[in-house]
N, C-alpha and C positions, 0 to 999 in steps of 0.2 A: 716304258711306257708304250700305253696301248693303244693299236694300232686305228686307226678311225672302222667301222663297221664295214663300209665299202666295199674294202680291201679281204674281204672273206671268202676261201674258198666257194666255188661256185659260181662267183658273181662275173656279171660281167665289165667288159673296160672297151671303149672304144677311143682308140688313139690318130689322131692326125700325123705327118709327119713323120710316117712308125718304120720310114724305110732306112733311117740312119741317126745317128746320134742320140740326142735325147727319149726323141720316141721309139726306137731301139732299144734302149735300157731299161725305159721303162715297160715293154714288153715283155724283156727276159726279165726283169723284176716280177711283175703281174701274174706271169703265168709260175713264177716258181711257188708264188701266194697259192697255187692252184687256182686261180681266174681263167676264165674264159675270157680271149683280148681278139679285136678286133683289131687289125693294123691297116691302115689305110694313107695313101701317097698316090700322087699322081702319077708317080714312075714306076708300070707296072712289073719292068721286069726287077727293078731295081727291091721292088716291093717281094715277091716272091724270093728271090736270093735272101732277104732280110726274114723273112716269117721259117723259111727252111733252118734258119741259124735260131732258132728260140724252140730249144727242149720243152714239152710238155712230160716232165720226167716226174710229176706228181699227178697226185689224185685228180680227174675235173678238168685239168688245165686243157687248156688248148688256145692254138692262135693258127688265123683264118686272114690272109689277105685281101683285103676288099679298095680295089683301084679306086680311086675319087676325086677330080680334083675341089678343092677346099671355095675355092672360085667362083664355082656356080651353084647356089641354090638348090637347084633342083637336085645333082648330084648327094649332097649332102641331104635332102629329102631320100633320094632312092636308097643308099646308105643306112638311113634309119630306118628304112622299112626294111632293107634286108637282115641286121640284126635283129631290129625285133621280130619278125618271121620264123627266123635263126633262133632265137634263144627267147624271146617273149620279154625283155628286162635288158635294160639301160645300165650300171650302177657307178657306174666312174666315164665322161665323156673331158676325154682331153687335147681339148683342141694346139695344139704344137705347130704345125706347120707353118715354116713360112723361110724365106730366101734374103738374102740381100743382093743388092745390083744396085751400080757404078749411079749416083745421082746427085745434079747439084740444085739449084734454086730453082735454073731457067733452061735447064737442059734435062735432055735424057729423060722425053717425057712419056714413053712407054714406058721405061724402068719404072717411073711410076706409078704409071697403072697397074702395074703387074706385080710390084711387091706390095703397095699398098690391095689390090684383089686377093696376094697371096697371105699377107700378117696379120689383115683385118679383117677383111671382109670373108676370110678364112670363120675369125673367129666370132662375127656376126652371123654369119651363115649355120655355122653350127649352133649356137645358142638357142637360133627360132628352129632350127628345124630338129633337134632333140630336148631342147629344158618344156616344154608343155608334157612329152611323152613321160619325159624322167618324174617330172612331180604327181603326174598325174597317179604313176606308180606304186606313191604313199611309202615309200621305204628310204632307209636315209643312203646319200647319192649323196656324189662332190661332180663340181665340174672347174674342171683344172686351165684353167690359161694359162699360157708362154709368155711371157712379156720380155723388156730386156733393160738392166741398168740403162741403156740409150734412152729411153723413154722414160726415165727419169732427170737425166744429165744434162742430156741433148748434147754429147761430143758434135762438133763441127766434123764434116766431112763423107757423110750420109744423111744428109734431110729426111730422105725419103720413110728408109729404115725409122729414122729417129721416129716418127709422125707417125707409122705404123705402130708402134710400141707406146707410146707415146698416148694413143687411141685406144690400145688394150685396156693398159692399165685405168682408163678413167671409164670404158664397157666394162668391166669385170667389178668395180668397187658399182655403181648403178646395180649391174646385176647382183652384188650380194646383198644391198640395199632391198633390190626388189623381189630376194626372196622369202627373206628373215618377215617381209612382211606383208606375204601372205601365206593364207589360215591355211593351217595342213600341211606347209611344205616340210619338206625335210631330207631339202638338200641345199647344200653349202656353194658357195664358190669362193675360189683360191686364185691367185694370181704370182703364177712361178716365175723370179726374175734370176735366172742363171746367171753368175758372174762370170771370168774368161773359163770357157769351157770348150775341155778339144774335139771337135764335132763335124763330119765330113766338110762342110762350109769352109773350119780351115784347112781343115788339112789338104784342102787345092793347092796355099798357100805355103803351109807348114809340115813339112812328111814325117815330120818328126815331135811329137809333145811336147811346147816349152814345158820347163819347173815350174811357173806360175799357176797353171792349168789345172784348172781341176776335168776328171774325167767323167764321160757323162754318168757313168755310173755311180760315180759321185752325190751329182746334185739328184738323180732318182731316191735315192739314197736321205738326202737332206730332205728331199720333198717329202715324202714317206715320217718323218719326223717330225719336221712341222704340222703335219696336216694333221696330223693324232694327236696335235697337241690344242687345236684346231688355231693356230694361225690362218689368219687371212694374206698375208704379202709374207712368201716365201724367198726371205733376200739371202741369199746363196751367197758366202763368202767363195777365196778360192785359196790358192799359195802363198800371192802374195798380195791380197786385201779385207783387212778383217770387217768386221762388221761396225768398228769405231770407223774406220776409214773413209766405209760407204757410207756412213749416217753423216759427218762434218763435209762430204761433196755434196751428199743431199742436202744440206741445209745450206754452206755457202749461195748453191742455183737456185732454193726458192729467198734467196736474198737476198737476188736482183732485181727480183719486182719489189722487197719490202723498201731494200735500199733506191732503189733510179738508179742503177747501177747498168752498166749498157750491156745486153743479154746477151749470153755467153763468157761473163765475163773470168772468167777463170783460166779462158786461153786470149784473152782481150793482154798486150803487153804493156796499157797500163797499169795492169792490176795484178800482175805475176807477182808482187815481189810483199801483196798484200796478202794475196790469196795464200803462200806459202808459210808466211806469219798464222793467219791463221790454220792452216794444219799442221802445223806445229804446235799452238798455244796449251 
């Protein structure tokens, strides 16, 4: 399978949320391809440690730390300026920064603000800061936004996180539509939707990786394969959930609207047996 030309040796990638998890795994993979990687994260100390873990073992490869708070547009504009001043180009933008904090529908207001500020506004800010310059560059490039299956099926328990990831899905779909209708544009957008993935966010609660979870490295390998095929939706399986199971769950979720069921009926006691029968069909 041919790789996307944006992943060529000597090209430049910007990754937010790069101090851990999928972002760090992407930085390691991209440098192994000979890319120059700008690693951004709000935690400067953790970012420095992560950058030191990324080997520049092949020609042209480089990893540099650039502390950034993605919830602030001016900091992403400064990041863009620093990257273009240093390299003169950006070929891959990976808006990956994300956090999770406990929320309920009418409590934890400050957590709502922070989750939406990082997860959703971080993507919007990244696109606004980088997309015009990447389009003007005139070379093949990628904007990869990290969503979540929670932004598609919206399971109970984390409404702010679900809203942020649903917003990323809608924003990335609109972005790809705009890019493909911009004359001369050679940039494409892609929505990365990880499955059950063992990252630092999960490590705080589970010191050992569950058997059902994928590693961040597996997600990044799947991302490269999918983008190489031209996939917009990079919907990752894991060791427990296949694409077929995901498809059925998404179909049921959309069926709530089509069939006028109660919202989130998958978790409604009146629909428990109907959902089980649907999945078994």
